[in-house]
DODO-738391 format. One record per residue (C-alpha): residue in one letter; x, y, z. Coordinates in steps of 0.05 Angstrom, whole numbers, padded with zeros to 5 digits, always signed. Example, Ala and Ser with C-alpha at 12.3 -4.5 7.8 and 13.67 -1.06 7.14 Angstrom:
# residues 2
A+00246-00090+00156/S+00273-00021+00143/
//
This chain:
# residues 472
M+00343-00307-00351/T+00308-00271-00413/L+00242-00272-00438/D+00265-00310-00497/N+00284-00364-00444/I+00212-00367-00418/L+00183-00362-00486/S+00225-00418-00515/L+00212-00467-00454/S+00134-00445-00452/K+00120-00473-00522/R+00174-00528-00524/K+00147-00562-00457/G+00073-00546-00465/F+00057-00485-00419/V+00034-00433-00470/F+00027-00430-00546/Q+00007-00371-00594/S-00067-00372-00606/S-00083-00398-00675/E-00012-00407-00687/I-00024-00446-00755/Y-00055-00390-00779/G-00001-00340-00762/G-00028-00331-00695/L-00070-00273-00666/N-00035-00217-00633/G-00043-00211-00557/C-00078-00279-00544/W-00048-00342-00517/D-00070-00416-00502/F-00049-00455-00446/G-00019-00521-00462/P-00026-00590-00418/L+00025-00563-00363/G+00004-00487-00370/V-00069-00505-00350/E-00048-00546-00292/L-00002-00486-00267/L-00057-00437-00278/R-00110-00476-00242/N-00064-00490-00180/I-00045-00418-00177/K-00125-00401-00181/D-00139-00456-00128/S-00085-00424-00083/W-00121-00355-00091/W-00195-00382-00080/R-00169-00419-00019/A-00137-00358+00011/M-00195-00314+00000/T-00262-00351+00005/Y-00241-00404+00060/R-00261-00354+00112/D-00322-00336+00150/N-00338-00270+00113/I-00321-00280+00042/V-00358-00321-00013/G-00354-00331-00086/I-00395-00315-00148/D-00383-00327-00224/A-00418-00269-00262/S-00433-00267-00339/I-00382-00238-00385/L-00441-00201-00422/M-00478-00153-00379/H-00524-00103-00387/P-00497-00042-00427/R-00518+00007-00371/T-00468-00028-00323/W-00410+00001-00365/E-00443+00074-00366/A-00452+00072-00287/S-00384+00048-00280/G-00352+00107-00321/H-00327+00054-00373/V-00359+00078-00436/Q-00339+00147-00421/Q-00276+00140-00395/F-00241+00073-00406/S-00197+00095-00458/D-00121+00102-00472/P-00088+00162-00510/M-00068+00136-00578/I-00018+00163-00631/D-00003+00136-00703/N+00060+00146-00739/K+00039+00167-00814/T+00098+00132-00847/S+00096+00065-00811/K+00021+00066-00801/A+00047+00034-00729/R+00003+00052-00670/Y+00023+00063-00598/R+00000+00087-00534/A+00026+00161-00527/D+00040+00153-00453/N+00080+00088-00463/L+00118+00117-00515/I+00139+00175-00473/E+00159+00125-00417/E+00204+00079-00458/H+00238+00145-00483/I+00252+00168-00412/Q+00282+00091-00399/K+00324+00102-00458/L+00351+00165-00433/R+00364+00133-00361/N+00399+00074-00401/K+00445+00130-00430/E+00455+00162-00359/K+00418+00224-00383/T+00382+00234-00318/K+00370+00305-00316/D+00332+00299-00384/A+00295+00236-00360/D+00276+00272-00293/A+00249+00337-00331/L+00211+00295-00378/E+00178+00251-00326/Q+00159+00310-00286/R+00119+00337-00346/L+00088+00270-00360/A+00066+00274-00288/S+00029+00338-00298/V-00005+00322-00364/Q-00075+00344-00365/S-00098+00335-00436/N-00077+00291-00501/E-00050+00353-00527/D-00001+00355-00472/L+00018+00287-00492/Y+00032+00306-00564/N+00069+00365-00543/I+00118+00324-00503/I+00130+00276-00559/I+00147+00329-00607/D+00193+00374-00560/A+00228+00308-00534/G+00240+00290-00615/I+00213+00222-00599/K+00216+00181-00664/D+00180+00115-00685/P+00215+00055-00675/V+00193+00021-00742/S+00206+00082-00788/G+00254+00126-00748/T+00207+00189-00763/A+00174+00236-00717/D+00116+00244-00765/W+00062+00235-00717/T-00016+00245-00717/E-00052+00281-00663/V-00058+00242-00595/R-00136+00213-00592/N-00176+00173-00539/F-00185+00100-00560/N-00238+00058-00520/L-00213-00007-00500/M-00277-00045-00495/F-00298-00099-00548/E-00364-00090-00570/T-00411-00138-00596/H-00485-00147-00605/V-00541-00195-00575/G-00602-00212-00618/P-00605-00233-00696/V-00593-00160-00722/A-00528-00120-00708/S-00565-00053-00679/A-00549+00000-00631/E-00600-00023-00584/G-00568-00093-00582/K-00495-00065-00572/V-00464-00096-00507/Y-00394-00104-00489/L-00344-00160-00468/R-00332-00140-00396/P-00260-00105-00387/E-00261-00122-00310/T-00293-00173-00269/A-00308-00123-00212/Q-00374-00096-00238/G-00405-00163-00236/I-00393-00162-00161/F-00423-00092-00150/V-00488-00109-00190/N-00494-00171-00146/F-00482-00140-00081/K-00554-00139-00052/N-00565-00209-00081/V-00503-00238-00047/M-00518-00201+00022/E-00587-00221+00025/S-00580-00298-00002/A-00519-00308+00040/R-00544-00271+00100/L-00478-00229+00105/K-00468-00159+00134/P-00407-00117+00129/P-00348-00128+00134/F-00357-00179+00079/G-00326-00194+00013/I-00344-00225-00053/A-00292-00262-00094/Q-00290-00276-00169/I-00243-00310-00221/G-00258-00296-00291/K-00242-00277-00363/S-00240-00200-00383/F-00225-00168-00447/R-00187-00107-00469/N-00178-00085-00540/E-00103-00059-00523/I-00068-00013-00574/N+00000-00048-00565/T+00003-00120-00536/K+00072-00133-00509/N+00117-00172-00462/F+00084-00244-00471/L+00029-00253-00423/F+00038-00186-00387/R-00007-00145-00432/T-00053-00184-00473/R-00126-00176-00502/E-00156-00236-00465/F-00136-00252-00392/E-00161-00275-00332/Q-00171-00234-00265/M-00181-00258-00189/E-00219-00201-00157/M-00245-00192-00086/Q-00289-00133-00065/F-00293-00122+00009/F-00353-00080+00037/I-00343-00045+00104/K-00374+00010+00143/P-00354+00076+00128/G-00300+00099+00172/S-00263+00035+00173/E-00232+00042+00107/T-00158+00057+00131/E-00157-00005+00177/W-00183-00050+00125/F-00135-00023+00069/E-00081-00039+00113/Y-00102-00107+00131/W-00113-00126+00058/R-00048-00094+00030/Q-00009-00136+00081/E-00054-00201+00071/R-00040-00194-00008/W+00039-00187+00000/N+00037-00249+00045/W+00003-00293-00010/F+00051-00276-00062/V+00106-00297-00018/N+00063-00366+00005/L+00064-00382-00067/G+00137-00383-00065/V+00152-00315-00103/K+00217-00287-00075/P+00210-00230-00034/E+00270-00190-00065/R+00233-00192-00134/L+00172-00160-00103/R+00158-00089-00089/R+00100-00041-00064/K+00086+00026-00107/P+00034+00066-00073/H-00001+00109-00127/D+00025+00183-00132/K-00042+00202-00167/L-00109+00174-00142/A-00169+00153-00188/H-00226+00204-00176/Y-00263+00149-00133/A-00206+00126-00094/A-00182+00143-00024/A-00116+00103-00029/A-00085+00054-00077/E-00022+00012-00081/D+00000-00035-00127/I+00043-00102-00116/E+00098-00107-00172/Y+00142-00158-00195/N+00213-00154-00228/F+00198-00187-00291/P+00264-00195-00345/F+00234-00126-00378/G+00233-00097-00311/W+00178-00076-00261/G+00104-00091-00274/E+00043-00092-00236/L+00010-00158-00212/E-00040-00136-00164/G-00077-00072-00143/I-00107-00058-00075/H-00156+00001-00073/S-00195+00039-00023/R-00254+00054-00072/T-00299+00092-00022/D-00371+00084-00041/F-00364+00106-00114/D-00389+00045-00143/L-00446+00023-00108/N-00468+00097-00112/R-00463+00097-00184/H-00500+00033-00195/Q-00556+00062-00147/E-00561+00122-00189/F-00568+00084-00255/S-00610+00026-00236/G-00656+00066-00190/K-00647+00007-00139/K-00624+00016-00067/L-00553-00018-00053/E-00551-00006+00022/Y-00537-00040+00086/V-00590-00033+00136/D-00576-00059+00208/T-00641-00088+00236/A-00622-00078+00308/T-00593-00005+00306/K-00636+00017+00246/D-00569+00044+00221/R-00569+00050+00144/Y-00511+00062+00098/T-00480+00049+00027/P-00417+00009+00044/F-00346+00034+00025/V-00302-00016-00012/I-00229-00045-00012/E-00211-00081-00075/T-00162-00130-00086/A-00148-00145-00162/V-00096-00192-00183/G-00085-00216-00257/A-00079-00291-00253/T-00047-00290-00323/R+00006-00240-00300/T+00015-00281-00238/F+00024-00348-00282/M+00076-00306-00315/A+00115-00284-00252/V+00115-00352-00218/L+00139-00387-00282/C+00197-00332-00287/D+00213-00336-00211/A+00222-00406-00214/Y+00267-00410-00277/D+00338-00428-00264/E+00399-00457-00296/E+00457-00485-00257/Q+00517-00524-00271/V+00516-00595-00243/P+00568-00652-00247/A+00563-00699-00312/G+00612-00748-00294/D+00687-00757-00303/G+00698-00686-00274/A+00654-00654-00331/S+00595-00613-00317/E+00531-00590-00353/T+00476-00539-00352/R+00412-00558-00312/T+00354-00522-00333/V+00299-00531-00268/L+00236-00497-00253/R+00237-00487-00177/F+00158-00488-00169/K+00129-00491-00098/P+00111-00562-00098/S+00037-00548-00086/L+00035-00508-00145/A+00079-00553-00195/P+00037-00578-00256/T+00062-00646-00243/T+00072-00668-00174/A+00113-00730-00186/A+00140-00778-00242/V+00145-00851-00237/F+00207-00886-00276/P+00220-00964-00288/L+00297-00969-00285/V+00293-01017-00346/N+00235-01042-00382/K+00238-01117-00360/D+00245-01161-00299/G+00178-01139-00270/M+00196-01064-00261/P+00147-01038-00312/E+00092-01075-00279/A+00113-01047-00210/A+00119-00980-00235/E+00047-00983-00268/Q+00014-01005-00203/I+00054-00947-00163/Y+00037-00901-00218/K-00035-00916-00207/E-00040-00911-00133/L-00004-00841-00136/Q-00054-00815-00186/K-00107-00820-00132/N-00076-00762-00097/F-00028-00728-00147/R-00022-00709-00220/V+00034-00758-00236/E+00070-00778-00302/Y+00098-00838-00326/D+00166-00844-00364/S+00204-00905-00384/S+00244-00874-00443/G+00317-00862-00443/A+00372-00862-00389/I+00350-00848-00322/G+00385-00786-00314/R+00357-00753-00381/R+00289-00772-00349/Y+00304-00728-00289/R+00334-00675-00330/R+00263-00677-00366/Q+00224-00671-00305/D+00270-00618-00278/E+00257-00570-00337/V+00174-00576-00326/G+00189-00565-00245/T+00163-00636-00226/P+00183-00637-00146/Y+00191-00712-00140/C+00213-00770-00180/I+00208-00846-00162/T+00249-00898-00193/I+00232-00968-00191/D+00290-01021-00192/G+00312-01092-00178/D+00306-01080-00106/T+00232-01058-00112/I+00219-01128-00136/S+00249-01161-00079/D+00239-01116-00018/G+00182-01065-00046/T+00229-01003-00030/V+00233-00946-00081/T+00281-00889-00096/L+00249-00816-00082/R+00288-00761-00113/E+00279-00687-00099/R+00278-00634-00150/D+00318-00580-00122/S+00373-00613-00079/M+00372-00673-00127/Q+00380-00716-00060/Q+00355-00787-00056/Q+00322-00832-00004/R+00300-00907-00002/L+00230-00918+00028/P+00177-00967+00021/A+00131-00956-00039/Q+00069-00964+00008/A+00095-00899+00045/L+00105-00855-00019/T+00040-00823-00013/A+00049-00800+00058/E+00120-00779+00047/I+00100-00733-00014/L+00044-00702+00023/R+00094-00690+00081/L+00147-00656+00037/I+00092-00614+00005/H+00063-00588+00064/A+00135-00581+00103/
//
């Protein structure tokens, strides 16, 4: 399976389209098609149930536009930037650290391990943009486009999109599209705690769009300028952060496995270098066709965020225990997962090609998406064997009945084998065929996607059987 396989299937079957494609597209932006929007919704619903169907976690939906002081307090205005370098010949622009990392990987591919290790050590000890520039020059890294080493100096590039509120674009009306959903949770900490009558430990969860003006977008949905996040901030008493960090790192790993992602394609990656506000941090990564990439970060953020917002807003963001008179600013354990990246991982993980019998001793390639049934964009497809003898009418009746509980597709076009293949390719777990026996005895054929095994059962038992299979 390659990234090209995923890109081709995504467009052909209606999972993902290039944004504004008829105008040549907009780099780093993607549209979810009819099947893609269903898969993404199912992923988000799974996360929402896992996080908020508890006694001590509630949800919010904060505004994308926030007071600009929010981003000063969080440090995004001053520090949310990437090191950028341009090639003077091609005018191509790159993240300097990514350029070095890609060069290191090329060295490893050529089995130049010592050179790669030395370069990796230099990169790990970088203290300034000048250090990054010197590494690029010393290593002789060339522009992939022009083949030259005619580089500008490395400079910082803030990733936040700016816009303005009000009728006139002025400095006073400058605001930002949020680069993350977490700050909407922090500024609502007191509102939620008091209105929901919560006390630590408790969490606030949110799903929403974020925007980053990435220097280089790449690898399909992995690095984009508009994406969706699923974040939860868990507020705890200082001193309990180690216990809760361990709890949430395991909980979040289990969620990916329960989602149907193959454990052997997941790994944990503790952070070697911690952010200034962090006591501990770990990523969950997935082995994409282009290599390992982050899906989720679990961070022990101490009391940095609430203290910063207290300082900049002048409002107390503390918890006061009325019984013990204990007063403190809670510490935070953060779980931050990309909904868009998870979508891509689930799609890659489900993709499979296999040889199956095609009759007369021949075989053919079957492309199948082996989604967990509860995630599949379409749960079932209904086929009348032929379009006569009362079969279409019976199929329509079964189709409408199943629609009360599932997303169902009706397909009466082509040979039955071809219809099975169409549904396999989009990951539909169950296909129901209506034939002559359905008319005489009320039974249908239920075919399972992965095994391709079939069973005969009464049409009226379909809903119960599909529910049983989904939750088996």
